[in-house]
ROKEMI-315056 format. One record per residue (C-alpha): residue in one letter; x, y negated, z negated. Coordinates in steps of 0.1 Angstrom, whole numbers, plus 5000, padded with zeros to 4 digits. Example, Ala and Ser with C-alpha at 12.3 -4.5 7.8 and 13.67 -1.06 7.14 Angstrom:
<atoms>
A  5123  5045  4922
S  5137  5011  4929
</atoms>
This chain:
<atoms>
M  5436  9641  5401
N  5466  9660  5389
L  5486  9651  5420
A  5476  9614  5415
D  5488  9617  5379
S  5520  9633  5389
E  5527  9603  5410
I  5519  9580  5382
V  5543  9600  5359
T  5572  9597  5386
A  5567  9559  5387
I  5568  9557  5348
L  5600  9580  5346
T  5617  9560  5376
D  5611  9527  5359
G  5625  9544  5326
G  5657  9550  5344
F  5654  9585  5354
V  5661  9597  5390
R  5641  9624  5408
A  5659  9656  5414
G  5664  9670  5448
D  5650  9704  5435
E  5643  9722  5405
A  5675  9739  5401
S  5695  9708  5398
A  5670  9690  5374
D  5677  9686  5339
V  5641  9677  5330
V  5613  9700  5342
L  5576  9690  5337
L  5545  9709  5343
N  5514  9690  5350
S  5487  9714  5339
C  5450  9720  5346
A  5426  9736  5323
V  5393  9736  5343
R  5396  9773  5352
E  5415  9803  5336
N  5435  9811  5367
A  5452  9776  5366
E  5463  9783  5329
E  5476  9816  5340
R  5497  9801  5366
L  5511  9776  5341
G  5519  9806  5319
N  5537  9825  5347
I  5558  9793  5356
L  5568  9789  5320
T  5577  9826  5317
Q  5602  9822  5345
L  5616  9790  5330
K  5624  9808  5297
G  5655  9826  5310
R  5669  9794  5325
K  5661  9775  5292
R  5681  9802  5273
R  5711  9798  5297
Q  5709  9761  5300
R  5702  9749  5265
E  5702  9711  5274
L  5674  9716  5298
V  5643  9698  5287
V  5609  9713  5294
G  5577  9695  5289
V  5541  9704  5296
L  5518  9677  5305
G  5480  9671  5311
C  5448  9691  5302
V  5459  9724  5286
P  5482  9710  5259
Q  5454  9684  5252
F  5431  9712  5236
E  5455  9741  5232
R  5485  9724  5215
E  5491  9753  5190
R  5489  9780  5217
V  5514  9763  5239
F  5540  9761  5212
S  5532  9794  5198
D  5533  9814  5233
F  5563  9793  5246
P  5583  9781  5216
F  5611  9769  5240
V  5588  9741  5253
D  5604  9708  5241
F  5571  9686  5241
I  5536  9684  5252
V  5518  9652  5264
G  5481  9645  5271
P  5468  9628  5302
D  5464  9594  5281
N  5499  9593  5269
Y  5521  9593  5301
R  5532  9558  5294
E  5553  9573  5264
L  5572  9599  5285
A  5605  9582  5289
G  5611  9577  5252
I  5594  9613  5244
I  5622  9629  5267
E  5650  9612  5251
N  5638  9619  5216
S  5632  9656  5226
R  5670  9661  5228
E  5672  9656  5191
Q  5637  9666  5179
K  5618  9695  5192
R  5581  9703  5196
L  5571  9667  5199
A  5533  9660  5207
S  5516  9630  5221
L  5479  9638  5224
D  5460  9607  5214
Y  5429  9597  5234
D  5431  9563  5248
Q  5396  9552  5260
Q  5411  9521  5277
E  5439  9539  5296
T  5433  9539  5333
Y  5470  9534  5343
A  5459  9503  5363
G  5489  9482  5373
I  5513  9512  5378
D  5524  9517  5413
P  5527  9554  5418
V  5555  9570  5437
R  5535  9583  5466
T  5543  9620  5479
G  5531  9610  5515
S  5527  9580  5538
I  5494  9587  5557
S  5469  9597  5529
A  5470  9584  5493
F  5449  9594  5462
L  5436  9565  5441
P  5420  9574  5407
V  5393  9547  5401
M  5380  9562  5369
R  5389  9588  5343
G  5369  9611  5320
C  5334  9623  5320
N  5305  9619  5299
N  5283  9647  5312
Y  5294  9677  5289
C  5283  9705  5313
A  5281  9737  5291
F  5311  9752  5309
C  5332  9724  5315
V  5364  9714  5295
V  5370  9680  5310
P  5354  9659  5285
V  5375  9675  5258
T  5406  9672  5278
R  5400  9639  5295
G  5378  9620  5273
R  5351  9596  5279
E  5346  9578  5312
R  5363  9546  5318
S  5364  9527  5352
V  5393  9507  5370
G  5378  9471  5376
Y  5364  9463  5409
E  5391  9436  5420
R  5419  9459  5409
V  5406  9487  5432
L  5402  9464  5462
A  5437  9450  5456
E  5452  9486  5454
V  5433  9497  5486
A  5444  9466  5504
A  5480  9472  5494
L  5478  9508  5507
A  5465  9495  5540
A  5493  9469  5542
S  5518  9497  5535
G  5507  9517  5564
F  5484  9542  5549
R  5457  9554  5572
E  5435  9571  5545
V  5427  9567  5508
T  5405  9591  5487
L  5389  9574  5456
L  5392  9597  5427
G  5373  9604  5395
Q  5361  9635  5375
N  5327  9622  5381
V  5335  9592  5406
N  5301  9582  5414
S  5296  9572  5378
W  5321  9544  5384
R  5308  9511  5370
D  5320  9476  5366
A  5298  9461  5339
E  5311  9425  5343
K  5302  9424  5380
S  5271  9445  5376
L  5285  9469  5403
D  5280  9506  5407
F  5299  9531  5429
A  5278  9520  5460
G  5290  9485  5455
L  5325  9496  5450
L  5326  9517  5483
D  5309  9488  5503
G  5338  9463  5489
V  5365  9490  5495
S  5353  9498  5531
Q  5355  9459  5539
A  5388  9454  5520
A  5405  9481  5544
P  5384  9485  5576
S  5412  9502  5594
M  5416  9528  5568
R  5396  9560  5564
I  5378  9559  5528
R  5368  9593  5510
F  5359  9600  5476
T  5356  9630  5453
T  5342  9644  5430
S  5304  9636  5428
H  5276  9647  5403
P  5242  9654  5418
K  5224  9631  5393
D  5244  9603  5402
I  5243  9605  5442
S  5220  9575  5447
E  5203  9565  5480
A  5220  9532  5478
L  5254  9550  5479
V  5244  9573  5509
K  5231  9542  5528
V  5265  9524  5524
I  5282  9556  5538
A  5258  9557  5567
A  5263  9519  5575
R  5302  9517  5572
P  5319  9535  5600
N  5352  9540  5580
L  5335  9557  5550
C  5339  9595  5558
N  5309  9616  5564
H  5317  9642  5539
I  5302  9646  5505
H  5314  9671  5478
L  5283  9676  5457
P  5290  9706  5432
V  5258  9726  5423
Q  5273  9755  5404
S  5241  9776  5407
G  5210  9779  5427
S  5188  9788  5396
S  5169  9761  5378
R  5172  9782  5345
M  5211  9786  5350
L  5213  9747  5358
D  5196  9739  5326
L  5216  9764  5306
M  5246  9747  5323
K  5234  9713  5311
R  5238  9699  5346
G  5209  9675  5343
H  5189  9685  5374
T  5170  9713  5388
R  5172  9734  5420
E  5145  9713  5437
E  5160  9679  5424
Y  5193  9689  5441
L  5176  9699  5474
D  5159  9666  5474
R  5192  9649  5472
I  5204  9671  5501
A  5176  9660  5522
M  5181  9625  5514
I  5218  9628  5526
R  5206  9646  5557
R  5180  9620  5564
H  5205  9590  5564
I  5237  9610  5576
P  5224  9638  5598
D  5260  9649  5607
A  5274  9648  5570
A  5294  9677  5560
I  5284  9688  5525
T  5308  9710  5503
T  5303  9724  5468
D  5315  9743  5438
L  5299  9776  5428
I  5302  9797  5397
A  5293  9834  5397
G  5283  9853  5364
F  5276  9824  5341
C  5263  9834  5307
T  5231  9856  5310
E  5227  9853  5347
T  5204  9878  5363
E  5207  9894  5397
E  5176  9874  5407
E  5193  9842  5397
H  5224  9852  5415
R  5203  9856  5447
E  5187  9822  5441
T  5224  9808  5445
L  5228  9827  5477
S  5193  9814  5490
L  5204  9778  5480
M  5236  9781  5500
E  5216  9791  5530
A  5192  9763  5525
V  5219  9737  5523
G  5244  9750  5549
Y  5276  9741  5531
D  5306  9735  5553
T  5330  9750  5526
A  5329  9758  5489
F  5352  9763  5458
M  5340  9796  5445
F  5349  9812  5412
H  5336  9836  5387
Y  5328  9823  5351
S  5357  9822  5327
V  5352  9809  5292
R  5369  9776  5285
P  5376  9771  5248
G  5361  9740  5232
T  5331  9739  5255
W  5294  9742  5245
A  5292  9775  5262
A  5322  9790  5244
R  5306  9779  5211
N  5270  9788  5219
L  5265  9813  5246
P  5276  9850  5250
D  5299  9858  5281
D  5276  9888  5288
V  5280  9893  5324
P  5305  9923  5328
E  5337  9913  5348
A  5331  9938  5377
L  5295  9924  5381
K  5310  9888  5382
K  5335  9897  5408
R  5309  9915  5430
R  5287  9884  5429
L  5316  9864  5437
Q  5324  9883  5466
E  5289  9881  5480
I  5291  9844  5476
I  5326  9842  5495
E  5312  9865  5523
L  5280  9843  5527
Q  5301  9812  5528
N  5327  9824  5552
A  5298  9834  5575
M  5282  9800  5573
S  5314  9782  5576
R  5323  9804  5609
E  5289  9793  5623
I  5291  9758  5615
Y  5327  9755  5629
R  5317  9776  5659
R  5290  9750  5668
E  5318  9724  5672
I  5334  9742  5702
G  5330  9720  5733
K  5326  9686  5712
T  5352  9658  5712
V  5358  9647  5678
E  5380  9619  5663
V  5411  9633  5643
L  5437  9616  5620
A  5469  9636  5624
E  5483  9644  5591
A  5513  9668  5598
E  5530  9692  5620
S  5511  9726  5620
R  5528  9753  5597
R  5530  9776  5626
S  5547  9754  5652
S  5563  9720  5656
L  5546  9716  5690
Q  5512  9714  5671
L  5499  9689  5648
M  5473  9693  5620
G  5447  9666  5612
R  5412  9661  5599
T  5378  9648  5613
K  5359  9622  5593
T  5339  9652  5581
N  5370  9668  5566
R  5373  9697  5589
A  5409  9708  5596
V  5420  9707  5634
V  5451  9721  5650
F  5459  9709  5684
S  5489  9706  5708
R  5508  9673  5698
G  5519  9661  5732
E  5530  9626  5727
F  5512  9622  5694
N  5527  9621  5659
A  5516  9624  5622
G  5495  9592  5614
D  5480  9588  5648
T  5442  9587  5653
L  5429  9603  5685
L  5403  9622  5702
V  5404  9660  5703
K  5382  9684  5723
I  5374  9714  5702
T  5383  9747  5720
G  5381  9774  5694
A  5371  9779  5657
T  5376  9802  5626
S  5358  9799  5594
A  5384  9775  5581
T  5400  9758  5610
L  5391  9741  5644
T  5416  9743  5673
G  5415  9719  5703
E  5433  9698  5728
A  5440  9660  5726
V  5422  9639  5752
S  5433  9604  5741
</atoms>
């Protein structure tokens, strides 16, 4: 979502008369688009701002702005920790950026942080960073208020881009030569078009038909909203990718209740079974939190056992960090010691790596369809692409180029990447 927002910001500034710099050193405006979901993202922001401090001292005309989620709920801390920052702008206020930058040359410490429950940035044509795969936000915000999550504080309430607008943008991407689009939302499967009485299953069905030659992906889903109708649409439409990211966070029903996730362990596993019933070869990925408030050793073991029961392809795995402004920060003790959080996280990582290695190993000998995305980082003689299940594949390029769709026979595997040879 932040990458998609940055593409929108670039379009807004380009329309406002700004020119994108060739590199950071030659820029006279530097914008940092921030994420507040986890503590390490905030720490990265602080490290980059610290590096900019010296340059700002030497180059006083340099304009530095912080965008996105961090300033939305930590306004005073951004300005107190980094007084050289000229302005801060929240996720709903990017349309004002050109004027704010100009005003900041005369007036410092400007802030634009108003929530706009109608803002979806529909109608803005983003400046895309690539030409093969595109990100398309179809809804913004979240109404779930999970105990640990800061998104409702930083992004506001849910609002959806209209059905016809989404279909028009997907069709335009296809006409421009894009081969793949990922529909985005903080909780994308809660998308709704009330006027047309359509839910996300209806949107996916429409998008798949509007661009039949494109691969269609989506992220991120909430387990309570993953309907059978949605899964049936994915199963029926060949251009809808067989990959579902379904964050669970914990395998313990008590933890899930404390996290305010809106489902139990058993209900989550029922949804997994439903997905497997309709899409047997679906790749399922997830998010996991180790050491949430009051988590016991037995509850940690329940997370490990749920991982084994589901058989995730991959997972985003973190130990719990308190996010200011959340329900947990106000009401729950962060009482699991740091060392214990890290030990539990390491056990989760080791189990996931072992499962990923086995899942990928079982692909050896199979022939799979791959969309080539780019040259391999290791060699210009190889390409990297992804299967419909979102598994990365590296293969000898031969006569193929990025953007080609081809069949690859898998010859090797690690816990993160498949290797193979092109067969057509």
